[in-house]
C-alpha positions in Angstrom: -46.1 -184.2 80.4 -43.0 -182.5 82.5 -44.2 -178.9 82.6 -41.7 -176.0 84.3 -44.0 -173.0 85.2 -42.1 -169.7 85.8 -43.3 -167.2 88.0 -44.7 -170.1 90.1 -46.2 -168.0 92.8 -47.7 -165.2 90.8 -50.9 -164.6 90.2 -51.3 -166.7 87.4 -48.6 -169.1 87.7 -50.0 -170.5 91.0 -53.3 -171.1 89.5 -51.5 -173.1 87.2 -49.2 -174.8 89.7 -52.2 -175.7 91.2 -54.5 -176.5 88.3 -52.5 -179.1 85.9 -50.8 -181.7 86.3 -47.2 -182.4 85.8 -46.0 -178.9 86.6 -43.2 -178.0 88.3 -42.5 -175.0 90.0 -39.0 -172.8 88.3 -36.9 -171.5 90.8 -36.8 -167.3 90.3 -35.5 -166.8 87.6 -34.9 -162.6 88.3 -31.1 -162.3 88.7 -30.4 -165.1 86.4 -28.1 -164.7 83.0 -28.7 -166.8 80.0 -26.8 -169.5 81.0 -28.4 -169.7 84.0 -31.6 -170.1 82.4 -30.3 -172.9 80.5 -29.0 -175.3 83.5 -32.4 -175.2 85.0 -34.2 -176.1 81.9 -31.4 -178.6 81.4 -31.7 -179.8 84.6 -35.6 -180.1 84.7 -36.0 -181.4 81.1 -39.1 -180.4 80.8 -41.3 -181.2 77.8 -43.1 -177.8 77.7 -42.0 -174.1 79.5 -45.0 -172.4 80.4 -43.8 -168.6 81.2 -45.8 -166.4 83.1 -42.9 -164.6 84.7 -42.9 -160.6 84.3 -42.9 -157.1 85.0 -46.6 -156.1 83.8 -46.5 -153.1 85.8 -46.9 -150.1 83.4 -45.3 -147.2 85.3 -42.8 -149.9 86.9 -41.8 -150.3 83.0 -41.6 -146.5 82.6 -39.2 -146.4 85.7 -36.8 -149.2 84.6 -36.7 -149.6 81.2 -34.3 -151.7 81.4 -34.9 -154.2 84.1 -38.6 -154.4 82.6 -37.2 -155.3 79.1 -35.0 -157.1 80.4 -37.9 -159.4 82.0 -40.4 -159.1 79.4 -38.0 -160.0 76.2 -34.6 -161.2 77.0 -35.9 -163.7 79.6 -38.6 -165.4 77.0 -35.6 -165.3 74.1 -33.4 -167.2 76.9 -36.2 -169.7 77.3 -37.0 -170.0 73.9 -33.8 -170.4 72.8 -33.7 -173.7 74.7 -35.7 -176.0 72.5 -38.4 -176.8 74.6 -41.6 -175.5 73.5 -42.8 -172.6 75.0 -46.0 -171.4 75.9 -45.7 -167.1 76.8 -48.2 -165.0 78.3 -48.4 -161.9 76.4 -50.8 -158.9 77.2 -54.3 -157.6 75.6 -52.3 -154.2 76.1 -50.8 -154.3 72.4 -53.7 -153.6 71.4 -53.9 -150.3 73.9 -53.3 -147.7 71.0 -55.7 -149.0 68.1 -58.3 -146.4 66.9 -60.6 -148.8 65.6 -63.7 -149.6 67.8 -62.7 -153.4 67.9 -62.9 -155.9 68.9 -59.4 -156.8 67.5 -57.7 -159.7 65.5 -54.2 -160.7 66.2 -52.8 -159.2 63.2 -54.2 -155.4 64.2 -51.9 -154.4 67.3 -51.1 -151.0 68.2 -48.9 -150.6 71.5 -49.3 -147.2 73.6 -46.8 -148.1 76.3 -43.7 -149.2 76.9 -44.6 -152.8 78.4 -47.2 -153.2 75.7 -43.8 -152.6 73.2 -41.8 -154.8 74.9 -44.6 -157.5 74.6 -44.9 -157.1 71.2 -41.3 -157.2 71.4 -40.6 -160.6 72.7 -43.6 -161.6 70.6 -41.6 -161.0 67.5 -38.2 -162.1 68.6 -39.5 -165.3 70.4 -41.0 -166.5 67.2 -38.3 -165.5 64.8 -36.2 -167.9 67.2 -38.6 -170.7 67.5 -41.8 -170.4 65.3 -43.4 -172.9 67.4 -43.7 -170.6 69.9 -47.2 -170.3 71.4 -48.1 -166.5 72.7 -51.2 -165.7 74.6 -52.4 -162.2 74.8 -54.3 -162.6 78.5 -56.8 -159.7 79.2 -56.9 -158.6 82.9 -57.6 -161.4 84.9 -59.2 -161.6 88.7 -59.6 -164.5 91.5 -60.3 -164.5 95.0 -57.2 -164.9 97.2 -54.8 -168.4 97.5 -54.4 -168.4 101.0 -50.4 -167.8 101.8 -50.2 -165.5 98.7 -50.3 -162.1 97.6 -53.3 -161.6 95.4 -52.5 -158.8 93.1 -55.5 -155.8 92.5 -57.9 -156.9 89.6 -61.5 -156.8 89.3 -63.1 -158.3 91.5 -61.4 -157.5 94.4 -61.3 -153.6 93.7 -65.2 -154.3 93.6 -65.5 -156.5 96.6 -63.4 -154.0 99.1 -63.5 -150.6 97.8 -66.0 -148.3 98.3 -65.2 -146.3 95.1 -64.0 -147.5 91.6 -63.7 -145.7 88.4 -64.0 -147.3 84.9 -64.9 -146.1 81.6 -68.2 -145.6 80.2 -66.9 -146.0 76.7 -64.3 -148.4 76.8 -64.9 -152.0 76.0 -62.4 -154.8 77.8 -63.1 -157.7 78.9 -61.8 -159.1 82.8 -61.3 -163.3 82.6 -61.3 -165.5 85.5 -58.3 -166.9 86.4 -58.6 -170.3 86.5 -60.2 -170.3 83.3 -56.8 -169.0 82.4 -55.2 -171.9 83.9 -57.8 -175.0 82.8 -57.2 -173.9 79.1 -53.2 -174.6 79.3 -53.0 -178.0 78.2 -55.1 -177.4 75.4 -53.5 -173.5 74.9 -50.0 -176.0 74.4 -51.3 -178.0 71.7 -52.0 -174.6 69.2 -49.7 -174.0 66.1 -47.2 -171.3 66.8 -48.1 -168.0 67.2 -49.8 -165.4 68.7 -53.6 -165.4 70.6 -56.2 -163.7 71.7 -56.7 -165.4 74.8 -59.5 -164.6 77.4 -62.5 -163.7 77.7 -64.9 -161.9 75.2 -67.5 -159.0 76.7 -69.6 -156.4 74.3 -70.3 -154.4 77.8 -68.3 -151.4 78.2 -65.7 -151.3 81.5 -68.3 -149.3 83.4 -71.3 -151.4 82.3 -69.4 -154.5 83.7 -68.8 -153.2 86.8 -72.6 -152.2 87.0 -73.6 -155.6 86.5 -71.4 -157.1 89.1 -72.4 -154.3 91.4 -76.0 -155.3 91.2 -75.4 -158.6 90.8 -73.6 -159.3 94.6 -76.0 -156.0 95.6 -72.3 -154.3 96.1 -72.4 -150.8 97.8 -69.6 -149.5 96.2 -69.9 -146.1 94.1 -69.0 -146.4 90.6 -67.8 -143.5 88.6 -66.8 -142.6 84.5 -62.6 -142.5 84.0 -63.1 -140.9 80.9 -60.7 -143.5 78.7 -61.8 -143.8 75.3 -59.8 -146.5 73.7 -60.5 -150.2 74.0 -58.8 -153.4 74.7 -61.3 -155.7 73.3 -60.3 -159.0 71.9 -61.6 -161.5 69.0 -61.0 -164.5 70.0 -62.0 -166.5 67.3 -58.5 -167.6 66.4 -58.0 -169.7 69.9 -61.8 -170.8 69.4 -60.7 -172.4 66.2 -57.7 -174.1 67.9 -60.2 -175.3 70.6 -59.9 -173.0 73.7 -63.5 -171.8 74.6 -63.9 -169.1 77.3 -67.0 -167.8 79.1 -68.0 -164.6 77.8 -66.9 -162.1 81.1 -70.5 -161.9 82.4 -70.4 -166.0 82.1 -67.0 -166.1 83.9 -68.1 -163.8 86.8 -70.7 -166.0 87.3 -69.0 -168.8 87.6 -66.7 -167.2 90.0 -69.5 -166.5 92.0 -70.8 -170.2 92.0 -67.1 -171.3 93.0 -67.0 -169.0 95.8 -70.6 -169.0 97.0 -70.1 -165.3 96.6 
């Protein structure tokens, strides 16, 4: 299958390019209009588009909401309008203002910041254009660096490189090994259209997850509590019913530790 991957040098896109047969790197779509985006798709003639590119920095979205809406809402809509089936990355941030304890199923959304509201708007608009669109609500992801590419700040690298880290002692939030995220993309492409919680589940608080990793690797990092109360805790039963089975957070970390001989 010929698969066009946007953001091919990004944190998720680079792993998808490396691990997915038939993946073709899209040029940067950052400054393209709808017509130019369509021309790219028509020149490649993919059977599937995997859209990973986004403005995911919450502060950056707040500073320039027009630019972030173009990237996070309009661009995905343009891709879906080409008629090619799209698998588009969304975010667990759509649950960022939920009041319950969780874990949250796909229908329980309550976005608590501009980035999350844009992601939810994107989901609604792309599904309205093409109900076959698959939307993957990803957790915070981690990995070791890939040679030659920047490795954005992530849970694992923060724990390995910082002398101090702060995580919530009450917040439930999963973190997911990004290589698992990439490995399940072919199966995700077979899902019926709709939104899916996509990543590891976790019944530990963020601080307990960090403490587990500290103990497991005997890291000299100091841990403290951020005091954050809200949860970003997803119920992934819908994706499991579609054949996608991630390791839980601790299991994913163990897999990463083995992969890199940490």
